[in-house]
N, C-alpha and C positions, 0 to 999 in steps of 0.2 A: 522654715521649710513650708509650713502650711500656707503662709502668705505668698510664697514664691509660686506654689502650684496653683493657688487661686488665681493669680495673675496670668499664668500660662493658660488656664482653662478659659478665663474671661476673654483673652485675646483670640483664642481659637473660635469660640462661639460667635464673636463679633465678625471674624473674617469668613468662616465657613457658612454661618447662618443655616445650620442643619434643619430639616423639617421637624416640626414638633412631634408629629406622630411617629417618625422614625426614632426620635430621641426617647420617647416614652416606651415604645416596644423594646428597644435595645436594653434599656435599664430594667424593665420588668422581666424579660426573658433571662437576663443575667442574674437577677435576684432569685428567680425560681430555681434555675439549674444549680446555683451555688448553695441554695437552701437544702436541696435534696442531696448535694454532696456532703453537707454537714451531718445528715442523718445516717449516712452509710457506716461510719465507725460506731455510731450508737447502736444500730441494729446488729452489727457484727459482734459487739460485746454482749448483747442479749442472747445471741445464739450460743456463745461459750458459757454464759452464766446458766442458762436453763438446760443446756445439754449436760453440764457438769453435775447438776442435781437430779438429772433423770426426768425432767419435765419436758417430754418430747413434743407434746401438743403446742406448748408455748414456743418451743424451739422451731417447729415447722411454721408457726405463725410469724415468728421473727424472720425466718427465711423468706416468707412471702413478702413481708414489709421491705426486706432488703432488695428483693427482686423488683418490686414496684418502684422503690427509690431509684434504682439503676435505670429503669425504663423511663421514668419521668425526667431524670437527669439528662438522658440523651435526647429526649423529645424537646425539652426547652433549649438545650444546646443547639439542636438542629435549627429551630426557629431563630435563635440568636445569630447563627451563621447566615441564614437567609436574609435577615434584615440588615446584617452587616454588608452583604453584597449590594443590596438596594441603595443603602446610604452611600457606599463607596461610589457607585455609578452616579448618583445625584450630585455628590460633592465634586467629583471629577468634572462633570459637565458644567456645573455652576461656576467653578473657579476658572475653567478654561474660557468660558464665555466672558467672565469679568475681565480677565487679562486681555483677551482680544479686543473687547470694547475699550479698554483703557489705552491700548496701543493706538487706537484711532483718534485719540485726543491729545497725545503728547506733543511737545515741541522738539526742536532739533537737539536740545541739551540732554534729552532723555538718555541717548546712547553714550553720552559723555559720563553720566553718573551711574548708569546701570549697563554693564557690559553685555554683549550678545551672548557670551558664554553663560553668564549668570541667568539671563533670561531663558535660554534654552534648557538649562538644568532645572530651573524652577518649573517650567512647563512640563518637563519630562518626569522628574523625580519628586520635586517638592509637593506638587499637587497630589501625587499618589500617597505620599507620607501623610498629608493632611487628611486625606480620605480615610486613613486608618484610625484617626484620632478618636472618633466617637466610640468605636469598639474598645479601644485602649482605656478610654476614660471610664466607660461602664465597668470594665474589668477591675480597674483600680478601686473604684468606690465600693463595688459589691464585694470585692475581696477584703477590703477593710472591715466591712460588715461581718464577714466570715471570721476574721481574726478576733473581733470583739466578741462574737458569739462563742468562740472557743474559750476565751477568758471566762466568760460567764458560766459556761458548762463546767469547766475545770474547778472554778471557785466553789461550785455547789458540792463538789466531792472533797476538795482539800485546798485550803488557802495557801499552804506552803508551795504546793505544786503550781498554783496559779501565779505566785510571785516569781518562781523560776521561769515560767513561760513569759512573763512580762519583762523580766530582766534580759532574757535571751532576745526577745523581739526588739527591745530598745537598742541593745548593742549591735544586733544584726543590721537594723535599719540605718543607724548612725554611720556605721562603717561603710555600708553599701552606698549610702547617699554621698559620702565624701568622695569615694572613688568614682562614682558615676558623674559627679560634677567635673572631675578632672578629665575623665574619658570624653565627656561632651564638649569640653573646652577645646580639645585637640581635634575632635570630630568636626567642629565648626571651622577650624582652620583648614582641615582637609577639603571641606566644601569650597572654600575660597580658592584653594589650589586647583580644584577641579574646574571652577569657573574660568580661571586664568588659562588653563590648558585648553578647554573647549573653545574659548574666545580666539586664542592664537591658532588653533587647528582650523577653525572656521575661516580665518583670514588666509591660511595656507591653501585651503580648497579653492577660495575665490581667486587666488593669484598664482596658480600652479604654473602657468605659462611663463610669467615673469621670473618666478623662482628658478625654473629650469634655464631660462635664457641668461640670467645674471649670476648663476651658480650661488644662489643664496642658501642652499641646503646646510652647509657646515655651520653657518651662524645661527640658522634656525634650530639646528640640533642643540647648539649651546643654550639657546633660550628655553627650549623644551626640557632639556636636562636640568637646567636650574630650577624650573618649576617642579619637575619630578623629584629632584633632590629634596626640596622643601617639603613636598608631599610625603616622601619616605620618612623624613625626620619627624613630622607630626604624627605619622602613622605609628612609628616605633615608640614614640612617647606615649601615645594613646594605648598602644598594646601593653606597655610596661604597667600602666595603671590598671588595665583590664586584668592582667595576670595576677597582680597583687590583690585585686578585688576578689577574684575567684578563689585564690589560695587562702586569704584571710577569712573569708566568709565560711569556707568549708572547715577551717580550723575551729572557728567559733561554734559552728553547728556540732562538730564532733565532741568538743569539750562539754557543751551543755547536754549532749546525748548521754555521755558517761555520767555526768552529775545527776541527771534525771533518773537513770537506772539505779544509781546508788541510793537515792532518796526513796524510790519505789520499793527496793528490796528491804530497806529499813522499815518502811511503813507496813509491809507485809509481815515482817518478823514480829512487829508489835501488834499484828491483827487489826490495824487501822483500816486497811483496804483489802478487798478480795481480788482473786485472779481476774475476774471480769472487768474490774475497775482498772487493774494494771493494763489489760489489753486495750481498754477504752482510752486511757491516758497516752499510751504509746501510739495508738492510732491517731489521736488528735495531735500529738507532737509531730508525727510524720506529716500530717495534714498541715500543721502550722508551718513547717519548713517549706512545703509547697506553696502555701498561701503567701508567705513572706517573699518567696522567690517571685511569685506573680506580682506582688505589690511593687517590688523593686524593678522588675522587668517593665511593668506598666509605667512606673514613674520615670524610668530611664528613657523609655520610648517617648513619653510626653516631652521630656527635655529635648530629645532629638527632633521631634516634630515641631517643637517651638522654634527651633532654628529655621525650619521650613516655613512656618507661619510668618516669622519676621521677614524672611526673604521675599515671600509673595506679597506681604503687607507693604514692603518697600516699593514694589512695582505698582500696586493698586493705589497707594497714597502718594505717588509722585505728584508734585505740584509744578505745573508749568510756570516758567519765569513770570509770565504775564497772563493771568487768567482772563480770557475773553468772554464777554457775555453777549448773547444774541437775543433778538426780539422774537415775536411770534407772528410777524407779518407774512401772510401767505399770498402767493401769486402764481398762477399756472404758466403763463407765458409773459415774456418781456420783449421789447424791441432790441435791447442790447446796447443801450447808450451808457457808456461809462464816463464819469466826470471826476476829476481830482480838483478840489478847491483849496488852495493854500495848504497843501499837505506837507507836513514835515515828519520825519521818522528817524529815530536813532537806534542803533544796535550797540549795546554796551555804552561806552563813552564816546562813540563815534557817530556823528550826524551823517546819515546816509542820503536821505531825501530832504531837500531844502526848499520850502515854500513853493511846492510844485502846483501849477495849474495846467490841466490837460483834459481835453474832451475827445473821446474816441467813439466813432459812430459806426453803425452796421454797414454791411455791403461794401466794405473796402478792406484791404490788407494794410494794417498799420505795423510798421517795423520799428522796434526800439533798439537803437544801436549806440555803441560807445565802448570805451576800453573796459577791461575787466576791473571790477571794483568801483564802478561809477554809480551803481544803484539800480541797474536794469532788473536783476533778479528780485530785488526788494520790491519793485513795482508789482511784479507777479505775486509775490508773497502777500502783499497788502490786498491785492484784488481777490486772492484766495482766502482772505480773512485769517491768515496764520498769525498775524500780529495786529496790534491796535496802533493806530496813528498817534503821534504825539500831539500834533495840532492839525487843524483843518478837517475836511470831510471828504468821503468818497461816496458817490451816488451811482446807483444802477437804475436807469429810467426815472431819475429824479428822487429816488428813495435812498436814504442812508443805508449802506450795505449791512450795517450791524443791526438794523431793525428787522431784516428778513429772518425767518426761522431757519434753522440749520438745514432741514430737508429741502425746503423751498429754494434756498440759495444754492445749495450743492447741485440741484438739478438744472440750474441755469448756466453754470460755469464749469468747464472742464479744462484740464491741462494735459498736454502731451510733452513728455520729456525727451531729452536726447537719447537716454537709455531706458526705454519703457520696460515695465516688469511683466513677464509672461509666466503663468503657472505651469507646473509640470503635469499637464493634463491635456485632453483633446482641444482642438481649435474651438469646437462647438461649446465645450464647457467653459473655456476662457471667455467666450462671448455671452454665455448663459448668465454670468455674474451681473450683466447689465440688462439683457433682454433675452428671454428664453424662446421667443418666437423665431423659428428658423427662417420664416419668410423675411422678417426684418433683418436678420443676420445676413442673409444672401444679398438683400438690397444694399446694405451698408458695405459689404465686401465688393460688390460690383462697382459701387460708386468710387471706392478708393483704388480699384483696379487689382484686387488680389483674388477675386473669385475664380478666374480662369486657372491660376496656379493651384489653388486648393483643389479644384476639380480634377487636376492631373495626378493628384496624390492617390495612391492605392486605396486609402480609407477616407479620402475626401475630408469633410469637416470633422470626421471622427479620428483623424490622424493625431496621435499623441505627440505633443511637443515636449522635448526633453527640458530639463531645468534650464531656465533662461533662454529657451528656444534655440539651443545650439545646433539642432538638426535642420534649421533653415537659415537663410542669409539675414544679415542685419536689416536690409531693406524690406524683406518680406515680413520680418518681425515688426518693423515700424508700421507697415501698412495694416497688419492685423490689429496693432494697437490703435491706429487711426479709426479702423472700422468699429472697434469697441467704444471709442470716444463718440462716434456718430450715433451709436445706439443709445447713448445717454439722453439724446434730444436736447443737449445743452445749446443755448443760443450764442454764448460767448465762448470762443475757443482760444486757448493760450498755447502757443508753440514755443518751446524753449530749445533752440539750437537743434532742431530735429533732423537736419540734413548734414550736420558737421562730420559725422562718421560714416556717411553713406557713399556708395560709388556714384560717379557723375550721372549715370543713366537714371538711377532711382531718385537721386536728388532732383533731377530735372522733372521727373514724373510727379514728385510731391509738390514741386513748385506750380505745375499746371493744375494739380488737384486743389491747391489753396485758392486759385482763381475761381474754380468751380464752387468751392465751399463758401466763398464770400457772398454768393448770390443770396444765401439765406442765413448767414452768420455774421457775427462780429469777430474778425480775425486779428489777433495781436501776436506778433512773433518777436522773439529776441534772436538776433543773428549777428555773426561776425563775418559772414560771407558776402563779399561785394556783389556777386551775381544775384543773390537774393534781395539785397537792398535795392538793386536796380528795378526789380519786378514788383516792389511794393507800391501801393497807391499813395502811401504817405509814410514819411520817415521822420521819427522823433529822435533827435540826437541828444544824448545825455553826457554831461561832463561834470564830475565831482558833485553828483546829486542834483544838478540843475539842467533844465532844458536850454540848450544853446543853439538849437536848430530845429526847424519844423517845416517840412515841405516835400516836394517830389525830388527824385534823384537829380534831375536836370537843374532845378532851382537851387538845390543845396550845393551842387558842384560849382555853380556859378557864384554863389554868394557866401558859402560857409567853408572857411579854410580847414576847420577841424574835421568836417565830414569828408572833405577832399583828401585829407591825410589818412582817415580811416579806410578809404577805398584802396589805398596803397599798402595798408598794414594787414598782413595775414596772421590772424590769431584766432584759432579755434577754441571756443569755450568748452569747458568740461563741467560747467556748473550745473547742479540740479536744483530743483525747486526749494530744497531745504538749505542750500548754501546761500551765504550772504555776500553780496558784492561789497 
């Protein structure tokens, strides 16, 4: 048991990494208020002892000591609560920051191993549980000190009574520990059920329109009811052990209470103890019951918190399938020349890119076209350094892209997806994430052609966008996303099917916008739309991971049968940056 709790505590300290000053103050304040709690029964017995013999001066002095003990007890308890609040705030902020930073480094397999439900529950509840751990830990250790002190005090008066205390403590802790293990086992299963429920419910929220259209609700009810049934089963089993724990522990306490009273009466009959000692022993036995309850409650909480620790630890120690390493090369500006030299790349057991040689230059629109599954998105993923190439090298302005530092490289390349993400906050705050200068924001919005629309809104740039910007059109959302991308000052811009779900008018506007952007950017786009292919300066045709065509629309229509076939094939891609062709 001791080894088990030692491991629990070790894992917590490694994960939460609490401040040392908070740790010290928490333990010291707990030690002092529990020490004064120990003195209260002692001074209470003095009052009875000296009042019984008529020594009222000592009785009044004992009363004063009792009062001081109560005051100091509450004073140190107050400071203990205060430091608990500070540590909770520190731990909560620290772990949230760690989780968010971790999410910025994971690969696309992360959500396959850790469900969205588990992630949300960990952020919402597990982090709070871990914040409680330091207070619980100090309570446990200091209460154990109290229990030991009670044994020492009782031993000084009568060894037989101390043995009764020791046997009671052992049986109490052993039975509670057994039941707590069982309760915690099913509590952990309930947590997993909650993860499943939250994950499914999150999917329901994202797909409400399709659920209504295709009448999916009955089958979804079946799935939800299956999870709820499993949850109820685990809850009732947990409850069964909980009830048995409470009943058995109370029976043990009542049995030893009767035994203690019998022994105390016998000792008084034989004049071995006085009435003040009887009061003292009974007072400490009542305290012992409370102390052991605290020990078990604390140990039970530590077990439950350890479930939270393991869950958060799973997130923070997730290892990407392929750990990428980057250099420390810094550069403020680049021309934007991208080169693939004999690049090969596999995903799983499938070779996606095969010995590719490609050079992309600034001030022109380069379109990458081909059927779904040919490697187009993988080219973007490699440019974004989401994966390591198997063979060959990729250069930006003649420098290996993996030699750039993360901040430097990230500032040079940006991607705009088919479905950009917009936060549930004002337009201005969405742009603030990149550049807080309102002048720059207006310039970017004017360039992409969304400024006039924003100006017509009642609150202008302070207009709150609902979740996923559902209170504006898809085209307006895409233009705000484009403005945000321009604020990054990135030289290389990647566009992944950005017009595939837009109305013809907005799609045409964005096409003209790309022509404007190419004046001072390197523009690379993935598209399945024939009209966009025609407007590109250069078209790179991909088939089965290889370049099978490279030229203008007219050249390829004349000389490349595969490209000519693509012009007649209507296939809108729904792939995102993290999907693999």
